[in-house]
C-alpha positions as CSV (number, residue, x, y, z in Angstrom):
1,M,20.4,-9.0,-46.6
2,A,18.9,-6.7,-49.2
3,N,21.3,-8.2,-51.8
4,N,21.0,-11.8,-50.5
5,K,18.7,-13.0,-53.3
6,T,17.5,-16.5,-53.6
7,T,19.2,-19.1,-55.8
8,F,16.6,-20.9,-57.8
9,A,16.5,-24.5,-59.2
10,L,14.9,-24.4,-62.7
11,F,12.5,-27.1,-63.8
12,F,11.3,-27.4,-67.3
13,G,8.1,-29.4,-68.1
14,N,7.7,-31.0,-71.5
15,R,5.1,-32.7,-73.7
16,G,6.9,-34.9,-76.3
17,F,5.0,-33.8,-79.4
18,F,6.0,-30.2,-79.0
19,P,9.2,-29.0,-80.8
20,A,12.5,-29.2,-79.1
21,S,13.3,-25.6,-79.9
22,L,10.7,-24.4,-77.3
23,Q,12.7,-26.1,-74.6
24,A,16.1,-24.9,-75.8
25,N,15.0,-21.3,-76.0
26,A,13.3,-21.4,-72.6
27,R,16.4,-22.8,-70.9
28,K,18.5,-19.9,-72.3
29,Q,15.9,-17.2,-71.7
30,M,15.1,-18.2,-68.1
31,Q,18.8,-18.4,-67.1
32,Q,19.6,-15.1,-68.7
33,S,16.6,-13.2,-67.3
34,L,17.2,-14.5,-63.8
35,K,20.8,-13.6,-63.9
36,K,19.9,-10.0,-64.9
37,L,17.5,-9.9,-61.9
38,G,20.4,-10.9,-59.6
39,H,19.6,-14.5,-59.1
40,K,21.9,-17.6,-59.4
41,T,20.3,-20.7,-60.8
42,I,21.0,-24.4,-61.0
43,V,19.6,-26.5,-63.8
44,L,19.5,-30.2,-64.8
45,D,22.0,-31.1,-67.5
46,A,20.4,-30.8,-71.0
47,K,21.5,-34.4,-71.7
48,A,20.1,-35.9,-68.5
49,T,16.6,-36.2,-70.1
50,R,15.0,-35.3,-73.4
51,Y,16.1,-31.6,-73.9
52,G,16.9,-31.5,-70.1
53,A,13.1,-31.3,-69.4
54,V,10.8,-33.6,-67.5
55,E,7.9,-35.5,-69.2
56,T,7.6,-38.9,-67.6
57,P,7.7,-40.1,-63.9
58,E,11.0,-41.7,-64.6
59,E,12.5,-38.4,-65.8
60,G,10.8,-36.8,-62.7
61,Q,12.7,-39.2,-60.5
62,R,16.0,-38.1,-62.2
63,Y,15.1,-34.5,-61.5
64,G,14.3,-35.4,-57.9
65,N,17.7,-37.0,-57.5
66,F,19.2,-33.8,-59.0
67,L,17.5,-31.8,-56.3
68,R,18.6,-34.1,-53.5
69,K,22.3,-33.9,-54.7
70,N,22.1,-30.1,-54.6
71,Q,20.2,-29.8,-51.4
72,G,21.1,-26.6,-49.6
73,K,22.2,-24.9,-52.8
74,Y,18.8,-23.5,-53.8
75,G,16.0,-21.8,-51.9
76,G,13.1,-22.2,-54.4
77,V,12.1,-24.0,-57.6
78,I,10.7,-22.2,-60.7
79,L,8.6,-24.7,-62.6
80,C,8.8,-23.4,-66.2
81,L,6.3,-24.6,-68.8
82,P,7.6,-23.7,-72.3
83,N,4.8,-25.9,-73.6
84,F,1.8,-27.7,-72.1
85,G,4.1,-29.8,-69.9
86,D,3.4,-33.1,-68.2
87,E,1.8,-32.9,-64.8
88,T,2.7,-36.5,-63.8
89,G,6.4,-36.0,-64.4
90,A,6.2,-32.7,-62.6
91,V,4.7,-34.1,-59.4
92,A,7.1,-37.0,-59.4
93,A,10.0,-34.5,-59.6
94,L,8.8,-31.9,-57.1
95,K,6.6,-33.6,-54.5
96,D,9.5,-33.7,-52.1
97,A,11.3,-30.5,-53.2
98,G,11.1,-29.1,-49.7
99,V,11.1,-25.5,-50.9
100,P,8.5,-23.1,-52.4
101,I,7.6,-23.8,-56.1
102,L,6.6,-21.1,-58.5
103,V,4.6,-22.3,-61.6
104,Q,5.4,-20.2,-64.6
105,A,3.9,-20.7,-68.1
106,Y,5.0,-19.2,-71.4
107,P,2.5,-17.2,-73.4
108,D,1.5,-18.1,-77.0
109,D,2.1,-15.6,-79.8
110,P,-1.2,-14.9,-81.6
111,D,0.6,-15.2,-85.0
112,K,2.3,-18.5,-84.1
113,M,-0.5,-20.9,-83.5
114,A,0.2,-23.6,-86.1
115,P,0.7,-27.1,-84.5
116,A,4.5,-26.8,-84.9
117,L,4.7,-23.4,-83.1
118,R,1.9,-23.2,-80.5
119,R,2.7,-23.9,-76.8
120,D,-0.6,-24.4,-75.0
121,A,1.2,-23.7,-71.7
122,F,-1.9,-21.6,-70.7
123,C,-3.9,-24.8,-70.5
124,G,-1.0,-26.9,-69.2
125,K,-0.6,-24.7,-66.1
126,F,-4.0,-25.7,-64.9
127,S,-3.1,-29.4,-65.2
128,V,0.0,-28.9,-63.1
129,M,-1.8,-26.9,-60.5
130,D,-4.6,-29.5,-60.4
131,V,-2.4,-32.5,-59.8
132,F,-0.2,-30.6,-57.3
133,C,-3.5,-30.0,-55.4
134,Q,-4.4,-33.7,-55.6
135,Y,-1.0,-34.6,-54.1
136,D,-1.1,-31.8,-51.6
137,V,2.1,-30.2,-53.0
138,P,2.1,-26.5,-52.0
139,F,2.9,-24.1,-54.9
140,T,2.7,-20.5,-55.9
141,A,1.0,-19.2,-59.0
142,L,0.9,-15.5,-59.8
143,T,-0.7,-13.2,-62.4
144,P,-0.7,-12.9,-65.3
145,H,-1.5,-16.6,-65.9
146,T,1.2,-16.7,-68.7
147,V,4.3,-14.5,-68.6
148,H,7.4,-14.3,-70.7
149,P,10.8,-14.3,-68.9
150,N,11.8,-11.1,-70.6
151,S,8.8,-9.1,-69.4
152,K,8.4,-6.7,-66.5
153,A,5.6,-8.9,-65.2
154,F,8.0,-11.8,-64.9
155,A,10.5,-9.6,-63.0
156,A,7.7,-8.5,-60.6
157,N,6.7,-12.2,-60.1
158,V,10.3,-13.1,-59.4
159,D,10.7,-10.3,-56.9
160,Y,7.5,-11.5,-55.1
161,F,8.7,-15.1,-55.1
162,D,12.2,-14.2,-54.0
163,R,10.7,-12.4,-50.9
164,L,8.5,-15.4,-50.2
165,C,11.5,-17.8,-50.4
166,R,13.6,-15.6,-48.2
167,V,10.9,-15.7,-45.5
168,Y,10.4,-19.4,-45.8
169,N,14.1,-20.3,-45.7
170,G,14.9,-17.7,-43.1
171,M,12.1,-18.8,-40.7
172,K,12.2,-22.6,-41.0
173,E,14.7,-22.9,-38.1
174,I,15.6,-19.9,-36.1
175,V,16.9,-19.2,-32.6
176,V,15.5,-16.4,-30.5
177,G,17.1,-15.2,-27.3
178,A,14.9,-14.2,-24.4
179,I,17.3,-12.2,-22.3
180,G,15.8,-11.7,-18.8
181,A,12.5,-12.8,-17.4
182,R,9.3,-11.3,-18.6
183,T,8.6,-8.1,-16.6
184,T,5.8,-9.0,-14.2
185,A,3.6,-6.1,-15.2
186,F,3.7,-7.1,-18.9
187,K,1.4,-10.2,-19.2
188,T,0.9,-8.9,-22.8
189,V,4.1,-10.5,-23.9
190,R,3.5,-14.0,-22.6
191,F,4.0,-16.8,-25.1
192,D,4.2,-20.6,-25.5
193,E,7.7,-21.8,-26.1
194,L,6.6,-25.2,-27.2
195,A,4.2,-23.8,-29.7
196,L,7.0,-21.8,-31.3
197,Q,9.2,-24.8,-31.3
198,R,6.7,-26.7,-33.4
199,Y,7.1,-24.1,-36.0
200,G,10.9,-24.2,-35.9
201,V,11.5,-21.4,-33.5
202,T,13.9,-22.3,-30.6
203,T,13.9,-20.0,-27.6
204,E,17.1,-19.7,-25.6
205,T,16.6,-18.0,-22.2
206,L,19.4,-16.1,-20.4
207,D,19.4,-14.4,-17.0
208,L,20.1,-10.7,-16.8
209,S,22.4,-11.3,-13.9
210,D,24.8,-13.2,-16.2
211,I,24.7,-10.3,-18.7
212,F,25.4,-7.8,-16.0
213,A,28.3,-10.0,-14.7
214,Q,29.9,-10.1,-18.2
215,I,29.6,-6.3,-18.5
216,K,31.3,-5.9,-15.2
217,A,34.1,-8.2,-16.2
218,L,34.8,-6.3,-19.5
219,K,37.6,-3.7,-19.5
220,S,37.1,-0.4,-21.2
221,S,40.6,-0.6,-22.6
222,S,39.9,-3.8,-24.6
223,A,40.0,-3.6,-28.3
224,K,36.5,-4.8,-29.0
225,V,35.1,-2.2,-26.5
226,K,37.0,0.5,-28.2
227,R,35.8,-0.5,-31.6
228,K,32.2,-0.6,-30.4
229,A,32.6,2.8,-28.8
230,E,33.6,4.3,-32.1
231,L,30.6,2.7,-33.8
232,L,28.2,4.0,-31.1
233,K,29.6,7.5,-31.3
234,K,28.7,7.6,-35.0
235,T,25.2,6.3,-34.4
236,S,23.8,9.4,-32.7
237,S,24.5,12.6,-30.8
238,W,25.8,11.8,-27.3
239,K,25.9,15.4,-26.1
240,G,25.3,15.5,-22.3
241,V,25.5,11.7,-21.8
242,P,27.6,10.9,-18.8
243,K,30.9,9.0,-19.6
244,A,29.9,6.2,-17.3
245,A,26.6,5.6,-19.1
246,F,28.3,5.6,-22.5
247,E,30.8,3.0,-21.3
248,Q,28.1,0.8,-19.9
249,L,26.1,1.0,-23.1
250,T,29.3,0.1,-25.1
251,K,30.0,-2.9,-22.9
252,L,26.3,-4.0,-23.2
253,A,26.7,-3.9,-27.0
254,V,29.8,-6.0,-26.9
255,V,28.3,-8.6,-24.5
256,L,25.1,-8.9,-26.6
257,D,27.3,-9.5,-29.7
258,D,29.1,-12.3,-27.8
259,V,25.8,-13.9,-26.7
260,I,24.3,-13.7,-30.1
261,R,27.4,-15.4,-31.6
262,Q,27.6,-18.1,-28.8
263,Y,23.9,-19.1,-29.1
264,R,23.7,-18.4,-32.9
265,M,20.7,-16.1,-32.3
266,D,18.7,-14.8,-35.3
267,A,16.7,-12.5,-33.0
268,L,16.4,-11.5,-29.4
269,A,14.0,-9.9,-26.9
270,F,15.5,-8.0,-24.0
271,R,14.2,-7.2,-20.5
272,C,14.8,-3.5,-20.6
273,W,13.5,-2.2,-17.3
274,I,13.9,-1.5,-14.5
275,E,16.9,-3.6,-13.2
276,I,19.2,-2.3,-15.9
277,Q,18.4,1.2,-14.9
278,Q,18.8,0.4,-11.2
279,Q,22.0,-1.5,-11.5
280,L,23.8,-0.2,-14.6
281,G,22.3,3.3,-14.9
282,I,21.3,2.8,-18.6
283,S,18.5,2.0,-20.9
284,P,19.4,-0.4,-23.8
285,C,17.3,1.2,-26.5
286,V,20.2,2.5,-28.7
287,V,22.0,-0.8,-28.5
288,L,18.9,-2.7,-29.6
289,G,18.5,-0.2,-32.5
290,L,22.1,-0.9,-33.6
291,L,21.3,-4.6,-33.7
292,N,18.1,-4.0,-35.7
293,E,20.2,-2.0,-38.2
294,R,22.3,-5.1,-38.7
295,R,19.1,-7.1,-39.3
296,I,19.4,-8.9,-36.0
297,A,15.9,-8.4,-34.9
298,A,15.9,-7.0,-31.3
299,A,12.7,-6.4,-29.5
300,C,12.3,-4.8,-26.1
301,E,10.3,-5.9,-23.0
302,V,11.1,-9.6,-23.6
303,D,8.6,-9.6,-26.4
304,V,9.8,-12.8,-28.1
305,C,6.8,-13.0,-30.4
306,N,7.5,-9.6,-31.9
307,A,11.2,-10.6,-32.3
308,V,9.9,-13.5,-34.4
309,T,7.7,-11.0,-36.4
310,M,10.6,-8.6,-36.9
311,R,12.7,-11.4,-38.2
312,A,10.1,-12.4,-40.8
313,L,9.5,-8.8,-41.8
314,S,13.1,-8.1,-42.3
315,L,13.6,-11.2,-44.4
316,A,10.7,-10.2,-46.7
317,S,11.8,-6.5,-47.1
318,G,15.5,-6.8,-47.0
319,N,15.4,-3.8,-44.7
320,A,15.8,-3.3,-41.0
321,P,12.9,-3.9,-38.6
322,A,11.7,-2.2,-35.4
323,C,9.3,-3.0,-32.6
324,L,7.0,-0.1,-31.8
325,D,4.0,0.7,-29.6
326,L,0.6,1.4,-31.1
327,N,0.7,4.5,-28.9
328,N,-1.4,7.6,-29.6
329,N,-4.2,9.0,-31.6
330,Y,-3.2,11.8,-34.0
331,A,-5.6,14.6,-33.3
332,D,-9.0,13.8,-35.0
333,E,-7.4,11.9,-37.9
334,Q,-9.2,8.6,-37.8
335,N,-6.8,6.9,-40.2
336,K,-3.7,8.1,-38.4
337,C,-1.9,7.2,-35.2
338,I,1.5,7.6,-33.6
339,L,3.8,4.6,-33.5
340,F,6.6,5.0,-30.9
341,H,9.2,3.5,-28.8
342,C,12.0,4.6,-26.5
343,G,14.6,4.4,-29.2
344,P,15.4,0.9,-30.6
345,V,14.6,2.2,-34.1
346,P,17.3,1.5,-36.7
347,S,19.1,4.5,-38.2
348,S,17.9,3.7,-41.7
349,M,14.3,4.3,-40.5
350,M,15.0,7.7,-39.0
351,T,15.0,11.2,-40.5
352,N,18.3,11.9,-38.8
353,K,20.8,10.5,-36.2
354,G,18.8,11.8,-33.3
355,C,20.2,12.2,-29.8
356,I,20.7,10.0,-26.8
357,T,18.7,10.9,-23.7
358,D,17.7,9.9,-20.2
359,H,14.5,7.8,-19.9
360,S,12.0,10.5,-19.1
361,I,9.3,8.0,-18.2
362,I,11.2,5.4,-16.2
363,M,13.0,8.2,-14.3
364,N,9.8,8.6,-12.3
365,A,10.5,5.2,-10.8
366,V,14.4,5.2,-10.7
367,G,15.3,8.8,-10.6
368,K,17.0,11.1,-13.0
369,G,20.3,10.1,-14.7
370,C,19.7,6.4,-14.4
371,G,18.3,5.7,-17.8
372,Y,20.6,7.1,-20.5
373,G,20.4,5.2,-23.8
374,C,17.0,6.2,-25.1
375,R,17.2,7.7,-28.6
376,Q,15.2,10.8,-29.4
377,G,14.2,11.2,-33.0
378,R,11.6,10.8,-35.7
379,I,10.7,8.0,-38.2
380,K,11.1,9.1,-41.8
381,P,8.2,9.0,-44.3
382,T,8.1,5.7,-46.0
383,P,5.6,2.9,-46.9
384,F,5.8,0.1,-44.3
385,T,4.4,-3.3,-43.5
386,Y,3.5,-4.1,-39.9
387,G,2.3,-7.1,-37.9
388,S,2.6,-9.1,-34.7
389,V,2.7,-12.8,-33.6
390,K,0.9,-14.5,-30.8
391,T,0.8,-18.1,-29.6
392,E,-2.7,-19.6,-28.9
393,D,-3.8,-23.2,-28.3
394,G,-0.5,-24.6,-29.6
395,K,-0.7,-22.5,-32.8
396,V,1.4,-19.6,-34.0
397,C,-0.8,-16.8,-35.3
398,M,0.0,-13.5,-37.0
399,Y,-1.7,-10.4,-38.4
400,L,-0.2,-8.4,-41.3
401,D,-1.1,-5.1,-42.9
402,E,0.5,-2.2,-44.7
403,G,0.5,1.6,-44.2
404,R,2.8,4.6,-44.6
405,F,4.7,6.9,-42.3
406,T,3.8,10.5,-43.1
407,E,5.5,13.8,-42.9
408,D,3.0,15.0,-40.2
409,P,4.7,16.8,-37.3
410,I,5.0,15.5,-33.8
411,A,5.6,17.8,-30.9
412,D,9.3,18.5,-30.1
413,D,8.9,17.3,-26.5
414,F,7.5,13.9,-27.5
415,F,9.8,11.4,-25.9
416,G,11.6,8.7,-27.8
417,C,11.5,7.9,-31.5
418,A,8.1,8.2,-33.2
419,G,6.3,8.6,-36.5
420,V,2.8,9.3,-37.7
421,A,1.3,6.3,-39.4
422,E,-1.5,6.5,-41.9
423,I,-3.4,3.2,-42.3
424,P,-6.6,2.8,-44.3
425,S,-9.6,1.9,-42.2
426,L,-7.4,2.2,-39.1
427,Q,-10.2,2.2,-36.6
428,E,-11.7,-1.0,-37.8
429,K,-8.2,-2.6,-37.8
430,L,-7.5,-1.5,-34.3
431,Q,-10.7,-3.2,-33.3
432,A,-9.6,-6.4,-35.0
433,I,-6.2,-6.3,-33.3
434,G,-7.8,-5.9,-29.9
435,Y,-10.5,-8.4,-30.3
436,L,-8.1,-11.0,-31.7
437,G,-6.0,-10.7,-28.6
438,Y,-2.8,-9.2,-30.0
439,R,-0.5,-7.0,-28.0
440,H,0.1,-3.2,-27.9
441,H,3.4,-3.8,-29.7
442,T,3.6,-4.0,-33.5
443,S,6.6,-4.8,-35.6
444,V,7.4,-2.7,-38.7
445,T,9.7,-2.7,-41.7
446,S,10.0,-0.3,-44.7
447,G,8.3,-1.4,-47.9
448,H,5.0,-3.2,-48.7
449,V,5.7,-6.9,-48.4
450,A,2.6,-8.3,-46.7
451,E,1.4,-10.6,-49.5
452,P,4.6,-12.6,-50.0
453,M,5.0,-12.8,-46.2
454,Y,1.4,-14.1,-45.9
455,E,1.9,-16.8,-48.5
456,A,5.3,-17.9,-47.1
457,L,4.1,-18.1,-43.5
458,E,0.6,-19.5,-44.0
459,K,0.9,-21.8,-47.1
460,Y,4.5,-23.1,-46.6
461,L,5.1,-22.8,-42.8
462,G,1.7,-23.3,-41.4
463,Y,1.2,-20.1,-39.4
464,E,-2.4,-18.8,-39.1
465,V,-2.1,-15.4,-40.7
466,T,-4.8,-12.7,-40.8
467,L,-4.5,-9.9,-43.4
468,L,-6.3,-6.9,-41.8
């Protein structure tokens, strides 16, 4: 996913009395710069209109037809203004684009301001933004107001827009599996299926009994079980784990792969206690962590809303996600807390491979030796983005914020996989999370990507997003 960069459709706006050379140079520079940044592009043929740019509504219709013919081949449009550009042609071309639009304007050179050389794109960008607002066409405009395609600022803008487009395109229509019924005690993970559906999120529900039956039917000697066993052995240290528990975890991983493939799931949420401990003698944590490492968002405790959050975070960052508890204070440090879970953390977020253990908390209910599959380890220092989703009154709401995992120590006997998080104004933000009715889970991914996520989800997909 980290290398799955967006393909952009390039649009060039024109004003007829500006020189053709501005358009020709822009076409060349934009395509070359985006290629260097790792992006493919599609562009209207230079002979389709004057200079391959759009000035009139009729030319705008031609560009709109070009987009329709290439639907599915691009994930965003970059509207380039080599000169002032014509806002009427632009809105005719892009009002039905169906993807995010970045408005980019060329800067003028202070020593090239004669009528034959000046661009006036600084001014023209306002006109395009104004008319797009009038027609209710969503768009993205970044700083600086004018930016050259060969500049570092342009590269930063493209990175932002790429992340925005990945979230938008990756969240328009997704399938989330709810595997097992919500644990009765956890009313915190209740959600509205129909509200999610209105935002393009389909929930497929499966009964745990079917998963257990498929595990029972699998033979340990099958090729796919053997392949999965080799992969799991490399994931962590299995010293002291009973052979029977390892085999059950391996079969669970194979069955979940089959289910994900059958239902075309983009994410899932799993009922992880206490039936699986009682009937199979395992905890699924390490298997869920393996899925997260593959960027298949896998939340525990049937928290479908955080599976959705994890999917969006991973799309924005290009990194693996995790679902963690906002779990403990960290001594008297008011801007630090411990984020933790029993072990569904992807390897790329951990300081080392960790070790597989029994579930030292659930064993109080089911007895010792019935919960192997938890992963003991620590989360490595890194900047991160975190957030959570809830459904409320038919709407999908989310909060987002950023922090960093520190190198601060956690006691050796602290169960599961944990990290110390440092978050500015943490106490006020914890108040906000609680008063807004969000759950004790929060989803995380490496990197600071809250802003492009916010814009993609709120402006283009209609979520109600709070930046803490």
